[in-house]
C-alpha positions as a LaTeX table, in Angstrom:
\begin{tabular}{lrrr}
\hline
Residue & $x$ (\AA) & $y$ (\AA) & $z$ (\AA) \\
\hline
Unk1 & 102.58 & $-31.40$ & 74.70 \\
Unk2 & 103.74 & $-28.71$ & 72.24 \\
Unk3 & 105.96 & $-25.91$ & 73.19 \\
Unk4 & 102.90 & $-23.22$ & 73.10 \\
Unk5 & 100.92 & $-25.61$ & 75.53 \\
Unk6 & 103.86 & $-25.70$ & 77.71 \\
Unk7 & 103.65 & $-22.10$ & 78.18 \\
Unk8 & 99.82 & $-21.70$ & 78.14 \\
Unk9 & 99.95 & $-24.35$ & 81.39 \\
Unk10 & 103.14 & $-22.46$ & 82.94 \\
Unk11 & 101.19 & $-19.41$ & 82.84 \\
Unk12 & 97.94 & $-20.68$ & 83.80 \\
Unk13 & 99.79 & $-22.01$ & 87.05 \\
Unk14 & 101.50 & $-18.79$ & 87.56 \\
Unk15 & 98.72 & $-16.99$ & 87.03 \\
Unk16 & 96.39 & $-19.19$ & 90.33 \\
Unk17 & 99.42 & $-18.74$ & 92.18 \\
Unk18 & 99.64 & $-15.17$ & 91.95 \\
Unk19 & 95.77 & $-14.94$ & 92.74 \\
Unk20 & 96.70 & $-17.51$ & 96.12 \\
Unk21 & 99.38 & $-14.83$ & 96.64 \\
Unk22 & 97.15 & $-11.77$ & 96.66 \\
Unk23 & 93.86 & $-13.52$ & 98.56 \\
Unk24 & 96.05 & $-14.59$ & 101.63 \\
Unk25 & 97.46 & $-10.97$ & 101.91 \\
Unk26 & 100.61 & $-11.86$ & 102.19 \\
Unk27 & 102.51 & $-10.20$ & 99.42 \\
Unk28 & 102.00 & $-6.62$ & 101.22 \\
Unk29 & 105.87 & $-5.51$ & 102.66 \\
Unk30 & 104.55 & $-4.38$ & 105.64 \\
Unk31 & 103.02 & $-8.48$ & 106.44 \\
Unk32 & 106.33 & $-9.48$ & 105.23 \\
Unk33 & 108.16 & $-7.39$ & 107.64 \\
Unk34 & 105.73 & $-6.93$ & 110.52 \\
Unk35 & 106.96 & $-10.76$ & 110.35 \\
Unk36 & 110.80 & $-10.48$ & 110.76 \\
Unk37 & 109.86 & $-8.02$ & 113.43 \\
Unk38 & 107.92 & $-10.41$ & 115.11 \\
Unk39 & 105.16 & $-8.16$ & 115.45 \\
Unk40 & 102.73 & $-10.35$ & 113.24 \\
Unk41 & 102.34 & $-14.02$ & 112.47 \\
Unk42 & 100.33 & $-13.65$ & 109.53 \\
Unk43 & 102.92 & $-14.82$ & 107.05 \\
Unk44 & 103.85 & $-17.57$ & 109.12 \\
Unk45 & 100.20 & $-19.30$ & 109.66 \\
Unk46 & 99.84 & $-18.52$ & 105.94 \\
Unk47 & 103.51 & $-20.32$ & 105.22 \\
Unk48 & 102.84 & $-23.45$ & 107.23 \\
Unk49 & 98.73 & $-23.32$ & 105.91 \\
Unk50 & 99.82 & $-23.90$ & 102.30 \\
Unk51 & 103.24 & $-26.59$ & 102.83 \\
Unk52 & 100.79 & $-28.65$ & 105.29 \\
Unk53 & 98.20 & $-28.82$ & 102.27 \\
Unk54 & 100.58 & $-29.17$ & 99.77 \\
Unk55 & 102.13 & $-31.89$ & 101.87 \\
Unk56 & 98.71 & $-33.78$ & 101.73 \\
Unk57 & 98.30 & $-33.16$ & 97.69 \\
Unk58 & 101.74 & $-34.53$ & 97.07 \\
Unk59 & 100.55 & $-37.69$ & 98.83 \\
Unk60 & 97.07 & $-37.94$ & 97.61 \\
Unk61 & 98.54 & $-37.31$ & 93.45 \\
Unk62 & 101.47 & $-39.82$ & 93.87 \\
Unk63 & 98.46 & $-42.40$ & 95.59 \\
Unk64 & 96.76 & $-41.35$ & 92.09 \\
Unk65 & 99.11 & $-41.54$ & 90.13 \\
Unk66 & 98.77 & $-38.03$ & 88.92 \\
Unk67 & 102.05 & $-36.57$ & 89.37 \\
Unk68 & 105.64 & $-37.80$ & 90.75 \\
Unk69 & 107.88 & $-34.91$ & 93.08 \\
Unk70 & 111.27 & $-35.66$ & 93.87 \\
Unk71 & 112.00 & $-34.59$ & 97.18 \\
Unk72 & 114.95 & $-31.03$ & 96.93 \\
Unk73 & 118.73 & $-31.85$ & 97.03 \\
Unk74 & 121.27 & $-30.54$ & 98.92 \\
Unk75 & 123.14 & $-27.08$ & 97.83 \\
Unk76 & 126.53 & $-28.04$ & 98.26 \\
Unk77 & 129.56 & $-25.41$ & 98.14 \\
Unk78 & 131.77 & $-27.63$ & 98.97 \\
Unk79 & 133.70 & $-25.39$ & 101.27 \\
Unk80 & 131.86 & $-26.80$ & 105.15 \\
Unk81 & 129.57 & $-29.65$ & 104.38 \\
Unk82 & 126.78 & $-30.30$ & 101.91 \\
Unk83 & 124.10 & $-28.01$ & 103.32 \\
Unk84 & 126.60 & $-24.90$ & 103.24 \\
Unk85 & 125.13 & $-23.41$ & 100.14 \\
Unk86 & 121.75 & $-23.82$ & 101.58 \\
Unk87 & 122.35 & $-22.29$ & 105.07 \\
Unk88 & 124.40 & $-19.72$ & 103.65 \\
Unk89 & 121.46 & $-18.49$ & 100.70 \\
Unk90 & 118.81 & $-19.46$ & 102.89 \\
Unk91 & 120.54 & $-16.48$ & 105.12 \\
Unk92 & 121.12 & $-13.95$ & 102.35 \\
Unk93 & 116.91 & $-14.37$ & 101.39 \\
Unk94 & 116.33 & $-13.51$ & 105.06 \\
Unk95 & 117.90 & $-10.27$ & 104.87 \\
Unk96 & 116.77 & $-9.83$ & 101.41 \\
Unk97 & 113.27 & $-10.35$ & 102.71 \\
Unk98 & 113.89 & $-8.50$ & 105.83 \\
Unk99 & 115.20 & $-5.76$ & 104.04 \\
Unk100 & 112.43 & $-5.47$ & 101.01 \\
Unk101 & 109.42 & $-6.85$ & 102.70 \\
Unk102 & 109.39 & $-9.31$ & 99.53 \\
Unk103 & 110.64 & $-12.79$ & 98.58 \\
Unk104 & 111.06 & $-14.05$ & 94.45 \\
Unk105 & 107.34 & $-14.13$ & 94.44 \\
Unk106 & 105.56 & $-11.41$ & 96.34 \\
Unk107 & 108.03 & $-9.10$ & 94.53 \\
Unk108 & 106.28 & $-10.33$ & 90.81 \\
Unk109 & 102.85 & $-9.42$ & 92.55 \\
Unk110 & 104.11 & $-6.15$ & 94.35 \\
Unk111 & 104.67 & $-5.07$ & 90.61 \\
Unk112 & 101.03 & $-5.73$ & 89.94 \\
Unk113 & 99.98 & $-3.95$ & 92.98 \\
Unk114 & 102.07 & $-0.93$ & 91.89 \\
Unk115 & 104.58 & $-0.97$ & 94.29 \\
Unk116 & 107.64 & 1.27 & 94.04 \\
Unk117 & 110.19 & $-0.49$ & 95.81 \\
Unk118 & 108.95 & $-3.63$ & 93.63 \\
Unk119 & 110.55 & $-1.86$ & 90.59 \\
Unk120 & 113.98 & $-1.41$ & 92.90 \\
Unk121 & 113.51 & $-4.96$ & 94.17 \\
Unk122 & 113.04 & $-7.06$ & 91.03 \\
Unk123 & 115.52 & $-5.05$ & 89.50 \\
Unk124 & 117.93 & $-6.09$ & 92.42 \\
Unk125 & 116.92 & $-9.38$ & 91.54 \\
Unk126 & 118.03 & $-9.72$ & 88.00 \\
Unk127 & 121.57 & $-7.95$ & 89.03 \\
Unk128 & 121.46 & $-10.61$ & 91.41 \\
Unk129 & 121.31 & $-13.66$ & 89.38 \\
Unk130 & 123.49 & $-12.25$ & 86.69 \\
Unk131 & 126.16 & $-12.14$ & 89.65 \\
Unk132 & 125.05 & $-15.52$ & 90.12 \\
Unk133 & 125.81 & $-16.84$ & 87.19 \\
Unk134 & 129.19 & $-14.68$ & 86.45 \\
Unk135 & 130.69 & $-16.39$ & 90.07 \\
Unk136 & 129.12 & $-19.48$ & 90.63 \\
Unk137 & 131.99 & $-21.44$ & 89.10 \\
Unk138 & 134.37 & $-20.12$ & 92.07 \\
Unk139 & 132.00 & $-19.67$ & 94.69 \\
Unk140 & 131.54 & $-23.77$ & 94.41 \\
Unk141 & 133.93 & $-25.92$ & 94.76 \\
Unk142 & 133.67 & $-29.50$ & 93.36 \\
Unk143 & 130.69 & $-31.88$ & 95.07 \\
Unk144 & 132.22 & $-32.73$ & 98.28 \\
Unk145 & 132.64 & $-36.64$ & 98.92 \\
Unk146 & 129.86 & $-37.52$ & 101.37 \\
Unk147 & 126.97 & $-36.00$ & 99.35 \\
Unk148 & 124.41 & $-38.26$ & 98.12 \\
Unk149 & 121.34 & $-38.01$ & 96.30 \\
Unk150 & 119.64 & $-40.74$ & 98.37 \\
Unk151 & 118.32 & $-39.68$ & 101.75 \\
Unk152 & 117.36 & $-36.31$ & 101.17 \\
Unk153 & 114.18 & $-36.81$ & 103.37 \\
Unk154 & 114.23 & $-35.84$ & 107.02 \\
Unk155 & 112.26 & $-39.50$ & 107.15 \\
Unk156 & 114.55 & $-41.10$ & 105.29 \\
Unk157 & 117.45 & $-39.97$ & 107.24 \\
Unk158 & 115.73 & $-40.96$ & 110.93 \\
Unk159 & 114.82 & $-44.07$ & 109.21 \\
Unk160 & 110.67 & $-43.02$ & 109.85 \\
Unk161 & 107.80 & $-44.67$ & 107.52 \\
Unk162 & 106.77 & $-41.58$ & 104.98 \\
Unk163 & 103.35 & $-41.78$ & 106.17 \\
Unk164 & 103.99 & $-41.08$ & 110.06 \\
Unk165 & 106.16 & $-38.77$ & 108.65 \\
Unk166 & 103.78 & $-36.96$ & 107.13 \\
Unk167 & 101.03 & $-36.88$ & 109.28 \\
Unk168 & 103.57 & $-35.77$ & 112.23 \\
Unk169 & 104.30 & $-32.73$ & 110.46 \\
Unk170 & 100.23 & $-31.94$ & 109.83 \\
Unk171 & 99.93 & $-32.23$ & 113.69 \\
Unk172 & 103.11 & $-29.71$ & 114.02 \\
Unk173 & 101.71 & $-27.37$ & 111.52 \\
Unk174 & 98.58 & $-27.62$ & 112.77 \\
Unk175 & 99.82 & $-27.11$ & 116.24 \\
Unk176 & 102.02 & $-24.18$ & 115.42 \\
Unk177 & 99.18 & $-22.56$ & 113.67 \\
Unk178 & 96.26 & $-23.06$ & 116.17 \\
Unk179 & 98.74 & $-21.65$ & 119.34 \\
Unk180 & 99.81 & $-18.14$ & 117.18 \\
Unk181 & 96.10 & $-17.93$ & 116.61 \\
Unk182 & 95.38 & $-18.05$ & 120.59 \\
Unk183 & 97.89 & $-16.12$ & 121.42 \\
Unk184 & 97.16 & $-13.07$ & 118.94 \\
Unk185 & 93.95 & $-10.93$ & 117.77 \\
Unk186 & 93.48 & $-12.28$ & 113.68 \\
Unk187 & 92.97 & $-9.56$ & 111.81 \\
Unk188 & 90.52 & $-8.16$ & 110.27 \\
Unk189 & 91.12 & $-6.25$ & 106.73 \\
Unk190 & 92.94 & $-9.84$ & 105.61 \\
Unk191 & 91.53 & $-13.88$ & 104.98 \\
Unk192 & 91.74 & $-16.07$ & 107.72 \\
Unk193 & 95.32 & $-17.41$ & 107.34 \\
Unk194 & 93.77 & $-21.02$ & 107.40 \\
Unk195 & 91.80 & $-20.25$ & 103.78 \\
Unk196 & 95.63 & $-18.61$ & 102.54 \\
Unk197 & 96.84 & $-21.50$ & 103.61 \\
Unk198 & 94.18 & $-23.74$ & 101.44 \\
Unk199 & 94.38 & $-20.90$ & 98.36 \\
Unk200 & 97.99 & $-21.81$ & 98.02 \\
Unk201 & 97.58 & $-25.64$ & 98.65 \\
Unk202 & 94.88 & $-24.90$ & 95.53 \\
Unk203 & 97.28 & $-23.45$ & 93.28 \\
Unk204 & 100.06 & $-25.90$ & 94.38 \\
Unk205 & 97.41 & $-28.79$ & 93.19 \\
Unk206 & 96.87 & $-26.39$ & 90.11 \\
Unk207 & 100.13 & $-26.33$ & 89.30 \\
Unk208 & 101.18 & $-30.09$ & 89.34 \\
Unk209 & 98.06 & $-31.08$ & 87.01 \\
Unk210 & 99.12 & $-28.24$ & 84.37 \\
Unk211 & 102.60 & $-28.73$ & 84.35 \\
Unk212 & 103.80 & $-31.95$ & 86.42 \\
Unk213 & 105.88 & $-29.11$ & 88.76 \\
Unk214 & 105.86 & $-27.72$ & 92.27 \\
Unk215 & 105.89 & $-23.92$ & 92.75 \\
Unk216 & 108.65 & $-22.12$ & 92.38 \\
Unk217 & 109.75 & $-18.71$ & 91.41 \\
Unk218 & 113.21 & $-17.64$ & 91.60 \\
Unk219 & 114.37 & $-19.90$ & 88.94 \\
Unk220 & 112.69 & $-17.23$ & 86.74 \\
Unk221 & 115.24 & $-14.61$ & 87.94 \\
Unk222 & 118.24 & $-17.22$ & 87.10 \\
Unk223 & 116.69 & $-17.80$ & 83.66 \\
Unk224 & 115.94 & $-14.00$ & 83.30 \\
Unk225 & 119.80 & $-13.35$ & 84.00 \\
Unk226 & 120.77 & $-15.97$ & 81.66 \\
Unk227 & 119.04 & $-15.12$ & 78.80 \\
Unk228 & 120.60 & $-10.87$ & 79.61 \\
Unk229 & 124.28 & $-12.65$ & 79.78 \\
Unk230 & 123.99 & $-14.82$ & 76.37 \\
Unk231 & 122.28 & $-11.73$ & 74.51 \\
Unk232 & 125.44 & $-9.45$ & 76.17 \\
Unk233 & 128.03 & $-11.77$ & 74.62 \\
Unk234 & 126.43 & $-12.02$ & 71.18 \\
Unk235 & 125.94 & $-8.60$ & 71.27 \\
Unk236 & 129.39 & $-7.63$ & 72.16 \\
Unk237 & 131.89 & $-10.89$ & 71.38 \\
Unk238 & 132.90 & $-11.06$ & 74.71 \\
Unk239 & 134.51 & $-14.03$ & 75.56 \\
Unk240 & 133.97 & $-13.76$ & 79.15 \\
Unk241 & 131.04 & $-14.97$ & 79.13 \\
Unk242 & 130.79 & $-18.71$ & 77.86 \\
Unk243 & 128.09 & $-19.99$ & 75.74 \\
Unk244 & 125.30 & $-21.75$ & 77.61 \\
Unk245 & 121.70 & $-22.98$ & 76.76 \\
Unk246 & 118.66 & $-21.10$ & 77.91 \\
Unk247 & 116.09 & $-22.90$ & 79.72 \\
Unk248 & 112.73 & $-20.76$ & 79.90 \\
Unk249 & 110.82 & $-23.53$ & 81.66 \\
Unk250 & 110.09 & $-21.17$ & 84.72 \\
Unk251 & 109.14 & $-17.33$ & 82.89 \\
Unk252 & 105.54 & $-18.69$ & 81.96 \\
Unk253 & 105.62 & $-19.04$ & 85.54 \\
Unk254 & 106.31 & $-16.06$ & 86.95 \\
Unk255 & 104.57 & $-14.20$ & 83.90 \\
Unk256 & 101.23 & $-15.93$ & 85.22 \\
Unk257 & 102.08 & $-14.90$ & 88.56 \\
Unk258 & 102.58 & $-10.93$ & 87.20 \\
Unk259 & 98.86 & $-11.22$ & 85.06 \\
Unk260 & 96.64 & $-13.47$ & 87.69 \\
Unk261 & 97.72 & $-10.81$ & 90.91 \\
Unk262 & 97.00 & $-7.99$ & 88.16 \\
Unk263 & 93.23 & $-9.65$ & 87.69 \\
Unk264 & 92.51 & $-9.54$ & 91.00 \\
Unk265 & 94.13 & $-6.85$ & 92.10 \\
Unk266 & 92.22 & $-5.06$ & 89.69 \\
Unk267 & 88.99 & $-6.19$ & 91.06 \\
Unk268 & 89.59 & $-5.57$ & 95.21 \\
Unk269 & 88.82 & $-2.12$ & 96.94 \\
Unk270 & 92.12 & 0.50 & 96.95 \\
Unk271 & 91.51 & $-0.11$ & 100.76 \\
Unk272 & 92.65 & $-3.50$ & 100.46 \\
Unk273 & 95.49 & $-3.15$ & 98.16 \\
Unk274 & 97.41 & $-0.68$ & 100.23 \\
Unk275 & 100.10 & $-1.81$ & 100.58 \\
Unk276 & 101.80 & $-0.18$ & 104.21 \\
Unk277 & 105.23 & $-0.48$ & 104.63 \\
Unk278 & 107.54 & 2.47 & 102.47 \\
Unk279 & 111.03 & 0.79 & 101.32 \\
Unk280 & 113.46 & 3.12 & 100.36 \\
Unk281 & 115.24 & 2.46 & 96.53 \\
Unk282 & 118.84 & 1.80 & 97.89 \\
Unk283 & 117.22 & $-1.33$ & 100.32 \\
Unk284 & 114.79 & $-2.64$ & 97.92 \\
Unk285 & 118.18 & $-2.83$ & 95.44 \\
Unk286 & 120.02 & $-4.35$ & 97.94 \\
Unk287 & 117.85 & $-6.52$ & 99.65 \\
Unk288 & 116.48 & $-8.10$ & 95.97 \\
Unk289 & 120.48 & $-8.78$ & 95.06 \\
Unk290 & 121.08 & $-10.46$ & 98.46 \\
Unk291 & 117.53 & $-12.15$ & 97.81 \\
Unk292 & 117.95 & $-14.06$ & 94.35 \\
Unk293 & 121.90 & $-15.01$ & 94.85 \\
Unk294 & 121.19 & $-16.46$ & 97.88 \\
Unk295 & 118.41 & $-18.56$ & 96.32 \\
Unk296 & 120.27 & $-19.15$ & 93.54 \\
Unk297 & 122.83 & $-20.20$ & 95.90 \\
Unk298 & 120.06 & $-22.44$ & 98.01 \\
Unk299 & 118.87 & $-23.52$ & 95.48 \\
Unk300 & 115.34 & $-22.44$ & 96.04 \\
Unk301 & 113.33 & $-19.73$ & 97.73 \\
Unk302 & 110.43 & $-19.46$ & 99.79 \\
Unk303 & 108.19 & $-21.15$ & 97.34 \\
Unk304 & 110.77 & $-23.77$ & 96.31 \\
Unk305 & 112.07 & $-24.94$ & 99.43 \\
Unk306 & 109.29 & $-22.99$ & 101.78 \\
Unk307 & 106.12 & $-24.39$ & 100.01 \\
Unk308 & 107.23 & $-27.05$ & 97.69 \\
Unk309 & 110.35 & $-28.59$ & 99.69 \\
Unk310 & 108.94 & $-28.40$ & 103.16 \\
Unk311 & 106.20 & $-30.15$ & 102.50 \\
Unk312 & 108.19 & $-33.08$ & 100.95 \\
Unk313 & 110.51 & $-32.94$ & 104.27 \\
Unk314 & 113.36 & $-32.54$ & 102.42 \\
Unk315 & 116.20 & $-31.61$ & 104.67 \\
Unk316 & 117.96 & $-29.07$ & 102.53 \\
Unk317 & 114.59 & $-27.40$ & 102.30 \\
Unk318 & 114.64 & $-27.32$ & 106.50 \\
Unk319 & 117.50 & $-26.35$ & 106.56 \\
Unk320 & 117.15 & $-23.52$ & 103.88 \\
Unk321 & 113.67 & $-22.28$ & 105.44 \\
Unk322 & 115.16 & $-22.18$ & 108.97 \\
Unk323 & 118.49 & $-20.31$ & 107.66 \\
Unk324 & 116.05 & $-17.53$ & 106.02 \\
Unk325 & 113.23 & $-16.79$ & 108.64 \\
Unk326 & 116.25 & $-17.33$ & 111.52 \\
Unk327 & 118.87 & $-15.23$ & 109.52 \\
Unk328 & 115.83 & $-12.27$ & 108.85 \\
Unk329 & 114.75 & $-12.29$ & 112.30 \\
Unk330 & 118.55 & $-11.72$ & 113.61 \\
Unk331 & 119.21 & $-9.02$ & 110.76 \\
Unk332 & 115.87 & $-7.08$ & 111.71 \\
Unk333 & 116.85 & $-7.28$ & 115.30 \\
Unk334 & 120.22 & $-6.19$ & 114.71 \\
Unk335 & 120.22 & $-3.82$ & 112.28 \\
Unk336 & 117.05 & $-2.54$ & 111.30 \\
\hline
\end{tabular}
């Protein structure tokens, strides 16, 4: 495909993902913050529904020869073990989500919704992306011995057939969603969580069909940070920033999220767009920084590791997501 076609395909795929995030209701700061306070589990239900649906789509597409998806690899810092970057990055993402009521993807939807804190979240995220690029050479040691690109999935590590593992994952997600639905009253102001999960799974299918890539958002922050750094180097002639090739593969997807969510939000009654929780400017800025720095450290965020990586049963994604929610819930309990 030509470059213009690739840009259009990425934008359309992002727009569909943005529509799914709006329709499912998980873009709202109050929903994410309530999840971290363990007061509302709508986010968890949509998240698991989207991941479970994605798992079935990935298997089906590979069977049909439509797309080939590679599991997420470990993101080692080289200080402790091969997953130390996933743990540290996941913890930082969780802290950022608790402070902001956002994740890298939903912060873009919040921009479209006119949520004041989102401007500071995105700004903090950009600074976090720049900080990561500047510090990564010092943060990451040489790749530790024993880190292997093979056996990156849970079913490979426990020597279980992939089909059996996927069925078990579907049953696990279904049982958790069903249990939570029985324990809490369904919200009347949001679409049922299972529909939200299906919509996100549908956006995953669209991304694979249009771009050949699984959904993921944090890479766009890294690409924008790279553009800023290289532009600064060109304008000032500084030698402190090394020249690097600039990738823009994720930016059309991110731009599509903003455009697609804005389109759907414009059609919704104001009462449905209300986002509830108010986040201070400082928390939004600090949380955005932590969230994107963490996402780059972990090699993915709630969409890349959660919706996409978890659906392939990637060990790095399971560890990253456990760190995100565990860290976010613990931070909220202790400090917020």
